[in-house]
C-alpha positions as CSV (number, residue, x, y, z in Angstrom):
1,M,-12.0,-7.5,-12.1
2,K,-15.7,-7.6,-13.1
3,I,-17.7,-4.3,-13.6
4,L,-21.4,-4.1,-14.0
5,I,-22.9,-1.1,-15.9
6,V,-26.6,-0.5,-15.8
7,D,-27.8,2.4,-18.1
8,D,-30.4,2.6,-20.8
9,S,-28.3,5.0,-23.0
10,K,-26.2,3.0,-25.4
11,T,-24.2,6.0,-26.4
12,L,-23.3,6.8,-22.8
13,V,-22.4,3.1,-22.1
14,A,-20.1,3.0,-25.2
15,G,-18.3,6.1,-24.0
16,L,-18.1,4.8,-20.4
17,I,-16.6,1.5,-21.6
18,D,-14.0,3.4,-23.7
19,S,-13.0,5.5,-20.6
20,L,-12.8,2.4,-18.4
21,H,-10.6,0.5,-20.8
22,K,-8.1,3.4,-20.7
23,K,-7.9,3.2,-16.9
24,V,-8.4,-0.4,-15.8
25,K,-8.2,-4.0,-17.0
26,A,-11.6,-5.5,-16.4
27,E,-14.4,-7.7,-17.7
28,I,-17.4,-5.4,-18.3
29,F,-21.0,-6.5,-18.3
30,V,-23.8,-4.2,-19.5
31,A,-27.5,-4.1,-18.7
32,H,-30.0,-1.5,-20.1
33,S,-32.8,-2.1,-17.6
34,K,-33.4,-3.4,-14.1
35,Q,-34.6,-6.7,-15.5
36,E,-31.5,-7.1,-17.6
37,C,-29.5,-6.3,-14.5
38,A,-31.3,-9.0,-12.5
39,D,-30.6,-11.5,-15.3
40,L,-26.9,-10.6,-15.2
41,L,-26.7,-10.9,-11.5
42,L,-28.3,-14.3,-11.6
43,Q,-26.1,-15.4,-14.4
44,E,-22.9,-14.3,-12.6
45,K,-24.2,-15.2,-9.2
46,G,-23.9,-11.7,-8.0
47,K,-20.1,-11.7,-8.3
48,F,-19.2,-8.2,-9.4
49,D,-16.4,-6.1,-7.9
50,I,-18.2,-2.8,-8.6
51,S,-21.3,-1.5,-10.4
52,I,-22.2,1.7,-12.1
53,L,-25.9,2.4,-11.9
54,D,-28.3,4.9,-13.7
55,L,-31.0,6.3,-11.4
56,G,-33.5,6.7,-14.3
57,L,-34.1,3.4,-16.0
58,P,-37.3,2.6,-18.0
59,D,-38.4,0.0,-15.6
60,A,-36.9,1.6,-12.5
61,P,-37.4,5.4,-12.9
62,N,-36.8,6.3,-9.2
63,G,-33.5,4.6,-8.6
64,E,-35.0,1.2,-7.6
65,V,-32.0,-0.5,-9.2
66,V,-29.7,0.9,-6.4
67,G,-31.6,-0.8,-3.7
68,F,-31.8,-4.0,-5.7
69,V,-28.0,-4.2,-6.4
70,N,-27.3,-3.2,-2.8
71,K,-28.8,-6.6,-1.7
72,F,-25.8,-8.3,-3.4
73,S,-23.4,-6.1,-1.4
74,I,-21.8,-4.8,-4.6
75,P,-20.0,-1.4,-4.2
76,S,-21.9,1.1,-6.5
77,I,-21.4,4.4,-8.3
78,I,-24.6,6.2,-9.1
79,L,-25.1,8.0,-12.4
80,T,-27.7,10.9,-12.1
81,A,-28.9,13.8,-14.2
82,S,-28.7,16.2,-11.2
83,K,-27.0,16.8,-7.9
84,L,-28.2,14.6,-5.0
85,D,-29.0,15.8,-1.6
86,K,-26.8,14.1,1.1
87,N,-30.0,12.7,2.7
88,N,-31.1,11.1,-0.6
89,E,-32.3,7.6,0.0
90,N,-30.3,6.2,-2.9
91,L,-27.1,8.0,-1.8
92,S,-27.4,6.7,1.7
93,S,-27.6,3.1,0.5
94,S,-24.9,1.1,2.4
95,N,-22.8,0.2,-0.7
96,V,-22.9,3.4,-2.6
97,I,-19.4,5.0,-2.7
98,D,-20.0,8.0,-5.0
99,Y,-22.3,9.6,-7.5
100,V,-21.6,11.3,-10.8
101,I,-23.7,13.9,-12.6
102,K,-24.1,13.0,-16.3
103,N,-23.1,16.3,-17.8
104,G,-20.6,15.5,-20.6
105,S,-17.5,13.5,-21.4
106,Y,-15.8,14.5,-18.2
107,A,-18.4,12.7,-16.2
108,L,-17.4,9.5,-18.0
109,D,-13.7,10.1,-17.3
110,Y,-14.5,10.9,-13.6
111,T,-16.5,7.6,-13.3
112,A,-13.6,5.7,-14.7
113,Y,-11.3,7.5,-12.3
114,V,-13.4,6.5,-9.3
115,V,-13.3,2.9,-10.5
116,E,-9.5,3.1,-10.9
117,R,-9.2,4.6,-7.5
118,F,-11.3,1.9,-6.0
119,I,-9.0,-0.8,-7.4
120,K,-5.8,1.0,-6.4
121,N,-7.1,1.4,-2.8
122,L,-6.5,-2.3,-2.3
123,K,-2.8,-1.4,-2.0
124,C,-3.4,1.3,0.6
125,E,-3.8,1.3,4.3
126,V,-5.2,4.2,6.3
127,L,-4.3,4.7,10.0
128,I,-7.2,6.3,12.0
129,V,-6.3,8.0,15.3
130,D,-9.1,9.1,17.6
131,D,-10.0,8.5,21.3
132,S,-13.6,8.0,20.4
133,R,-14.3,4.3,19.5
134,S,-17.6,5.1,17.8
135,F,-15.9,7.6,15.5
136,L,-13.1,5.1,14.8
137,H,-15.8,2.6,13.8
138,K,-17.6,5.2,11.6
139,I,-14.4,6.2,9.7
140,S,-13.3,2.5,9.3
141,D,-16.7,1.6,7.8
142,L,-16.4,4.5,5.3
143,C,-12.8,3.5,4.3
144,N,-13.7,-0.2,4.0
145,K,-16.6,0.6,1.8
146,Y,-14.1,2.3,-0.5
147,N,-11.8,-0.7,-0.6
148,I,-9.3,0.8,1.8
149,K,-7.8,-1.3,4.6
150,T,-7.6,0.4,8.0
151,K,-5.7,0.3,11.2
152,T,-7.0,2.1,14.2
153,A,-5.5,3.6,17.3
154,C,-7.2,5.2,20.3
155,S,-4.2,7.4,21.2
156,A,-1.3,9.1,19.5
157,E,1.1,6.8,21.5
158,E,-0.6,3.7,20.1
159,A,-0.5,5.1,16.6
160,L,3.3,5.8,16.9
161,T,3.8,2.1,17.9
162,I,1.8,1.0,14.8
163,M,4.0,3.2,12.6
164,K,7.1,1.4,13.7
165,E,5.8,-1.8,12.1
166,R,6.4,-2.6,8.5
167,N,3.1,-1.6,6.8
168,N,1.5,0.0,3.8
169,I,0.1,3.1,5.4
170,K,-0.2,5.9,2.9
171,L,-2.6,8.2,4.9
172,I,-3.2,9.1,8.5
173,L,-6.5,10.6,9.8
174,T,-5.9,12.1,13.2
175,D,-8.2,13.8,15.7
176,Y,-7.1,17.0,17.3
177,M,-8.2,16.7,20.9
178,M,-6.7,13.5,22.5
179,P,-5.3,12.8,25.9
180,K,-1.6,13.0,26.6
181,M,-0.5,13.8,23.1
182,N,-2.9,15.8,20.9
183,G,-3.2,15.7,17.1
184,L,-0.8,18.6,16.5
185,E,1.9,17.0,18.6
186,F,1.3,13.7,16.9
187,T,1.6,15.2,13.5
188,A,4.9,16.9,14.4
189,E,6.2,13.5,15.6
190,I,5.2,11.8,12.3
191,R,6.9,14.5,10.3
192,K,10.2,13.8,12.0
193,E,10.4,10.6,10.0
194,Y,8.0,10.9,7.1
195,K,7.8,13.7,4.6
196,K,4.5,15.1,3.2
197,D,5.0,13.3,-0.1
198,E,5.6,9.9,1.7
199,I,2.6,9.8,4.0
200,S,-0.4,12.2,3.9
201,I,-1.9,13.4,7.1
202,I,-5.5,14.7,7.2
203,A,-6.5,16.3,10.5
204,L,-10.0,16.0,11.9
205,S,-11.7,18.3,14.4
206,G,-15.1,19.2,15.6
207,S,-13.9,22.7,16.7
208,Q,-14.8,25.6,14.4
209,D,-11.7,27.5,15.5
210,K,-10.1,28.5,12.2
211,Q,-6.7,28.8,13.8
212,I,-6.6,25.1,14.4
213,V,-6.5,24.5,10.6
214,A,-3.5,26.8,10.2
215,K,-1.7,25.2,13.1
216,F,-2.2,21.7,11.6
217,L,-1.0,22.8,8.2
218,K,2.1,24.4,9.8
219,S,2.8,21.3,11.8
220,G,2.9,19.2,8.6
221,A,-0.7,18.1,7.9
222,N,-1.6,17.8,4.2
223,D,-5.3,18.5,4.6
224,F,-8.0,19.3,7.2
225,I,-11.7,18.1,7.5
226,Y,-14.3,19.3,10.0
227,K,-16.1,16.4,11.6
228,D,-19.5,17.3,10.3
229,F,-18.3,16.2,6.8
230,S,-20.5,14.5,4.2
231,N,-19.5,11.1,2.8
232,E,-19.1,12.8,-0.5
233,E,-16.5,15.3,0.9
234,F,-14.8,12.6,2.9
235,Y,-14.2,10.4,-0.2
236,A,-13.2,13.4,-2.3
237,R,-10.5,14.4,0.2
238,I,-9.3,10.8,0.7
239,N,-9.1,10.1,-3.0
240,S,-7.2,13.3,-3.7
241,N,-4.6,12.7,-0.9
242,L,-4.1,9.0,-1.8
243,E,-3.7,9.9,-5.5
244,I,-1.0,12.5,-4.8
245,I,0.9,10.2,-2.5
246,Q,0.9,7.3,-5.0
247,L,2.0,9.6,-7.8
248,F,5.0,10.7,-5.7
249,E,5.6,7.0,-4.9
250,E,5.6,6.0,-8.6
251,I,8.2,8.7,-9.4
252,R,10.4,7.6,-6.5
253,D,10.1,3.9,-7.4
254,R,11.2,4.5,-10.9
255,A,14.4,6.1,-9.6
256,N,15.0,4.0,-6.5
257,K,13.8,0.5,-7.0
258,D,15.0,-2.6,-8.9
259,Y,12.6,-3.3,-11.7
260,M,12.5,-7.0,-11.2
261,T,12.2,-7.5,-7.4
262,G,10.7,-4.2,-6.2
263,M,13.6,-4.0,-3.8
264,Y,15.6,-0.8,-3.5
265,N,18.5,-0.5,-6.0
266,R,22.2,-0.1,-5.4
267,R,22.0,3.7,-5.9
268,Y,19.4,4.1,-3.2
269,L,21.3,1.8,-0.8
270,F,24.3,4.1,-0.8
271,E,22.1,7.3,-0.7
272,K,19.8,6.3,2.1
273,G,22.2,3.8,3.7
274,N,24.8,6.5,4.3
275,E,22.2,8.6,6.0
276,I,21.2,5.6,8.2
277,Y,24.9,4.8,8.9
278,L,25.8,8.3,9.9
279,N,22.8,8.8,12.2
280,N,23.3,5.5,14.0
281,K,27.0,6.0,14.4
282,K,26.5,9.5,15.8
283,D,24.0,8.2,18.4
284,N,25.9,4.9,19.0
285,L,22.9,2.8,18.0
286,N,22.9,-0.8,16.8
287,L,23.4,-1.2,13.0
288,S,24.1,-4.3,11.0
289,C,24.9,-4.9,7.4
290,A,24.2,-8.3,5.8
291,I,25.1,-9.5,2.3
292,I,23.0,-12.5,1.0
293,D,23.9,-14.5,-2.0
294,I,22.1,-17.4,-3.6
295,D,24.3,-20.5,-3.5
296,K,25.3,-22.0,-6.9
297,F,23.0,-19.6,-8.7
298,K,24.8,-20.2,-12.1
299,N,23.6,-23.9,-11.9
300,I,20.0,-22.7,-11.7
301,N,20.4,-20.6,-14.8
302,D,22.3,-23.2,-16.7
303,T,20.0,-26.0,-15.7
304,Y,16.6,-24.4,-15.9
305,G,17.2,-21.2,-17.9
306,H,17.3,-17.5,-17.0
307,D,13.5,-17.1,-16.7
308,I,13.6,-19.6,-13.8
309,G,16.6,-17.8,-12.3
310,D,14.6,-14.6,-12.4
311,I,11.8,-16.2,-10.5
312,A,14.3,-17.5,-7.8
313,I,15.6,-13.9,-7.4
314,K,12.0,-12.6,-7.0
315,Q,11.5,-15.3,-4.3
316,V,14.3,-13.8,-2.3
317,S,12.3,-10.5,-1.9
318,S,9.2,-12.4,-0.8
319,I,11.1,-14.4,1.9
320,L,13.0,-11.4,3.2
321,D,9.7,-9.4,3.5
322,T,8.3,-12.0,5.9
323,H,11.3,-11.7,8.3
324,L,12.3,-8.0,8.1
325,D,10.3,-5.0,9.3
326,R,10.6,-1.3,8.5
327,N,13.8,-1.1,10.5
328,S,15.5,-2.8,7.6
329,L,16.6,-1.3,4.3
330,I,16.5,-4.2,1.8
331,S,18.3,-3.7,-1.6
332,R,19.5,-5.7,-4.5
333,L,23.2,-5.1,-5.2
334,G,23.0,-6.9,-8.5
335,G,22.6,-10.4,-9.9
336,E,21.8,-12.8,-7.1
337,E,23.3,-10.6,-4.3
338,F,21.4,-8.6,-1.8
339,C,22.3,-6.1,1.0
340,I,20.3,-5.4,4.1
341,L,20.9,-2.7,6.7
342,T,19.1,-3.3,10.0
343,K,18.7,-0.8,12.9
344,E,18.1,-1.5,16.6
345,L,18.9,-5.2,16.9
346,N,22.0,-6.3,18.8
347,E,24.4,-9.0,17.5
348,N,22.7,-12.0,19.1
349,E,19.3,-10.8,17.7
350,I,20.8,-10.3,14.3
351,L,22.4,-13.7,14.2
352,E,19.1,-15.4,15.3
353,K,17.1,-13.5,12.6
354,Y,19.5,-14.4,9.8
355,E,19.7,-18.0,10.9
356,N,15.9,-18.1,10.6
357,I,16.1,-16.5,7.2
358,R,18.8,-19.1,6.1
359,K,16.6,-22.0,7.3
360,D,13.6,-20.6,5.5
361,F,15.4,-20.6,2.2
362,E,16.8,-24.1,3.0
363,N,13.2,-25.4,3.6
364,S,11.5,-23.6,0.7
365,V,10.6,-25.3,-2.6
366,L,10.0,-23.2,-5.7
367,E,7.1,-24.8,-7.6
368,I,7.0,-23.8,-11.3
369,D,4.8,-25.9,-13.5
370,D,6.1,-29.4,-13.1
371,L,9.4,-28.2,-11.6
372,S,10.4,-28.3,-7.9
373,I,13.5,-26.3,-7.2
374,S,15.3,-25.9,-4.0
375,Y,18.3,-23.7,-3.2
376,T,20.2,-22.2,-0.2
377,V,21.8,-18.9,0.6
378,S,25.0,-17.8,2.2
379,I,25.0,-14.7,4.5
380,G,27.8,-12.5,5.6
381,I,27.2,-9.9,8.4
382,S,29.1,-7.0,9.9
383,T,27.9,-5.3,13.1
384,K,30.7,-2.8,13.6
385,F,30.8,0.7,12.1
386,Y,34.4,0.7,10.8
387,N,35.3,3.9,9.0
388,D,32.3,4.3,6.7
389,L,29.4,2.3,5.1
390,D,31.6,1.2,2.2
391,E,34.0,-0.6,4.7
392,M,31.0,-2.1,6.6
393,I,29.7,-3.6,3.3
394,K,33.2,-4.8,2.4
395,K,33.5,-6.6,5.8
396,S,30.1,-8.2,5.2
397,D,31.3,-9.3,1.8
398,E,34.4,-10.9,3.3
399,A,32.2,-12.8,5.8
400,L,30.0,-13.9,2.9
401,Y,33.1,-15.2,1.0
402,E,34.1,-17.2,4.1
403,A,30.6,-18.7,4.3
404,K,30.9,-19.7,0.6
405,E,34.4,-21.2,1.0
406,T,33.6,-23.2,4.1
407,G,30.6,-25.1,2.7
408,R,27.8,-22.5,1.8
409,N,24.3,-22.4,3.4
410,K,25.9,-20.6,6.4
411,V,25.6,-17.3,8.3
412,I,29.0,-15.8,9.3
413,I,29.5,-12.6,11.3
414,S,32.7,-10.6,10.5
415,R,35.1,-10.5,13.5
416,A,37.8,-8.4,11.8
C-alpha cells in the first residue's frame, strides 16, 4: 500500500502520518508543494494507491494539485480549511472520494479512517438492485471509485438468484419501485435468510413519501437514502453500514471460525449444522455430510515439519472454496479432518462433486520454496438423515474409515 500526502504544513503531516500508522500498514510519501508532488509522481511512476491533497499549497493555492493528481487516476482525499459546495470543481474531480475539513486532531483521525475504509472495501461486494440501467451504472461507478466491487441486478428476482451464489456481499442497495417484486418485498425475502447484522440493506427511492422510509425499516432495511443524494452523503452512509457489518463479522469470526484456516470451527458446525439438519429433514430436502481427511498427514509433519503441515491444512480450505458454494457449510473438525454439510444436491450430484474434489487434491502440488509436495485425501459421505446430525456424521466417519482401509484416495458413500 502506497500513500501520497501533499500538504505544506509539516506539523499536520506529522500528525497525519501518526494517525495513518495506527490504522494501516503502508509506505507513505510526502510532498510539501505541487512541484514536489510532481517529482514524486515521476519518481514512483504515478503508482500510488491513494493520495491526500491540500487545496491551498504555496504553488497551487486554488486546488490545482487535485486536477494534476487526477490525471494519474489516483483516488484522492481533499484536505480543506472550509466546507466545500457539492458543485465545487475540485470535489467533482473524477477520482476524489471524500474531503476533510482541517479543524483539529479529529480531522486527522477521520482522514486515516477514510484510508482504512478504502483498503477494507477491497474485501466487500455491494449488490445494486434497480430496474434503471443508467442508475445502476451511476451507483456502480461511485462504489468502484471507493474501491468496492459491485454486482448489479435489474430486478429483485435476478438479485435473489445472485444471492444464492457463494459471494462476499456485505451490503445491498435496492430501489423501491420495481416490476413484479418491489423493494419492500425483496427486503422481506432477504431477511428470511440474512439478519441485519449479516448483510446491510440500504433502500433507495425518489419518492418523498415519508411512510416509505418507515415501511422499509420495518421490513428489515438498515438505512434509507433519497435518490437526490450527494456523493458525500452516499459515501458516508455506505461507510457507516459497511463498518457496522464488518464489526459484527469480526466478533462472529472470533467465536465461530478456526484461527488457522478461516473455516468454521467444530462448535459452529454443531450449532448451525443442527439447524440445517432439522430444517432439511422437516422439509424432506437433500442433505449430505462429508468427512475429508488428508492421507498420511503424519508423514508430512514428520518429513517436512509442522509448519509445512499447517500450510497443507490451509490449502484444503482453498481447494474446497473453489468447488463449494454457499449451500455448503465447511468446517474443520480438528487436525487434518474436515466436515462439510451440503444442501440441495442429490446423491449422484454429491458423488460427482466430491470425486472432482478428490481429483483436484490428487493433481495439486504444494510449492514451498524449493519443495514440491503432493498429497491425497479420503472422503466419507452420508446422504441419509438417520436419527440426528451426530449419527449422520458418525456414518460419514465410518465411510471415511472404509476409504482409508481400502487404499486411500477414495470417495465412499455410506450404505448403512
